[in-house]
C-alpha positions, 0 to 999 in steps of 0.5 A: 154723264159718266163714261164707261172709261171714267166710271172704270177710271173711278173703281180704278181708284178706289182698288189701287188706294185699297193697296199698299204703294210699290215702288216704280218696277220699271225705275228700280231694273233700270236703278240695279245699272252694273256698268258706268256711262261715260256722261256729264250733267250740267245743271241750269239756275237752281234759285227757285222762284216759283212752285214748280220750276222747270231746271234746265239740265244738259248732258253730255254723254258717250255710247259705249256700245255699237248700237243705238241706246235709249237712255232714261232719267232715274230719281230717287226717292227714299231708298226707291228709285222711280223712272222719270221719262225716257230722255232720247238715244245714243247714237253709237260712235260719237259724243251726243247732246242731250238737253231736257227741263227737270219739273221741282217742285218746292217740298218744304226745304229751303234747299233740296238735294235730289239725286238723279241717275242717266241710264242706256240700255245695250242691245244685248240688256246690258245697263249702262249709267251715271249718277248726277245730283241736282240741289234746289236753293228755295229760299227765295221762292219761301220769302215771295211766298211770306212777304205776301202772306204779311202784306196780305195780313196788313191788307185783307184780314183789315178790309174782309175782317170789317166788312164780316163785322158791319154783315154781322152789325147790320143783321144785328141791328135787323133783328133787334128793330124788326122783333118776328111777331110769334105765337104769344107776345114776347116770344122773340125779345132780347129778355125771351133768348137769354131767359126762354118761356119753357114752363108748360111748352112740349120737351120738344120745343124746349131742346130747339130754344136749347139750341138758340141759347146763347151759352150753346152757341158760346160753347159752340164757338169754344169748341171752335177756338179749341179746334183753332188752336189745334190748327195752329200747334199742327201748322207752328210744328212745319212752319213756325210760329210766325207762319203759323199765325200768318196761315191760320188767320188768313185761310180762317177769314177766307173759309168764313166769309162765303159761309157767313154771307150765305148764313146772312142771306138765307136768314134775310129772305125767310125775314122777308117772306115770313118774318123768322127770328134771327136765333133760328138762323144762329142757332142753327149756323152754330150747331153746323159749326159744332157737328164739324169738330165733332166729325173731325173727332171722329173722323181722326179717330177712325183713321187712327184706328186703321192706321194701328190695323196697318190698314192704310189704303182701306182707312181711306175708302173709310173715310170718303164712305163713312165720312158722309154717314158721320157728317150727315148724321150729325148735321142733321140730329141738328135740323131734327132738334131745331124741327121741334119749334112750332115756328119750323112749319114750312118748307122754306124754313126747313130749306134755308135752316138746313142750308144754314147748318150745312154752311157752318158745318163747311166753314170750320171744314174748309179751314181744317183743311186749308190751314191743316192740309194744304198751304201756299208754299207747297201750292203756290200762291195762285193755287192756294187761294183758287182752292180758298175760292173754289172750296169756299162758294162750292163745298159750302154750297154742296154742304148746305144741299146735302142738309137741306135734302133733310130740313126741308123734308121735315119742313115740307110734313111740318106744313101739311096738316095730314102729314104733320104729326109724321114730320119727325120720320122724314128725317129718315129717309131726309138722311138718307138721300144727304148721305147718298148725295154726300157720297156721290159727291166724294166719287166725283171728286176721287174720279176729278183726280184721277181723270186730270192725274190721267190728263183726260181732261186738263181740270176738274169735271164731274165735282163741279158739275155736281155742285152746279146741279144741286144748286139749280135744284136747291133753288128750284126747290127755293122758288116753289116754297117761296110761291108756297108761301105767297100762297098761304099768305094770300089764303089766310088773307082772305085772297083767292089765288089764280088757281081758285079763281079759275077752278070756279070758272 
């Protein structure tokens, strides 16, 4: 549960994000020293092999005043100065020796020069200071990461790629060898997939058939391919062609693996319980990918528009609040379109179709994030892999649950004879719930980042807890939906349920 202090942290974070960035006031004050300090700095090993890495600095300084003098370490950032920390106090009348470790992180440069200042404040307020430079050699670090990425291309990609291809082949083979019955003979065949029998059928079913058509899926994959080229070009401008190819390929495969497993598990479960065709789930997974493509376009446009007005802080807030609306509406429209089909007829089907749509969305969004917004050089290889695993499992589950809030509501109403004609209206409360869950999800991620930054916690707490609660609720609804489906099967077969037997006494 959120404590009062944590709520204040969240609100403060939003306020801070809405304000323009300011220089470190104390750092700027100390950097204005007018008198020199007799000091020398001896820098230890600056050949960097990991990020972040500590560099040992030994400082020898003489106190020119008659009182103890606190001494600070400053670091230059562009034209501004920031106070790193108070590093000690100089005793008057003797040469003082201070040892400290300076933490440095990779910033995309093979050789990085950073200017530091040692500044002391005398008892009368006079500032004394001296400069020194620290040159970091990140070439060995870059080579180590690049070699590891090359090894992953030769090992991880073939193995995981083969597993995913095998999974798709098993799904295709299972779908072909155990065709769903459908409402009429030949409804779910290869021929009907290419040439659906739409004559005389309601317009809503024609829309659903269009969403499941191979041409629609091919178009959606084409849009994802265009996005991948954009990602590649953006990464290439920063890292070069060779590294961009490795990053895009590895991040893409990492982003696809878990969503594809979720997709397969959802279909196999519905196939076992209800015998629904694979094309339903392929259509929803494809729509999820397409909606992510559209959402990224809309978000990029919105951020660009805010940037043109010089409202950088508010652009972040708008992204937090507007993105959930854009993303959930786009995903929800796909669910709404598919719900027009007569076989979208119960809670279980709705729940897992919506979850599959969210998984498709998460695949594309995560791919974009892994490749274009992060990289193993800045995060470190272990940090990058951890991020991929975390987001692949948890964010995919979250997006699946958001969309399931819409699809389950529609499916439940379609399963009830007295509510079936109002099932389309269920889209409204469902989409509202999905948006609210998404907003809370974004706020929990923001709260985690500030709680960790303020050292109130060593790791994320709110975001994983929220996702675990969502997952628990999802599986509870899943179990109830399976039980309901079994009851319907028993009733259809003329078998009395336990409740009916108990009612007869």
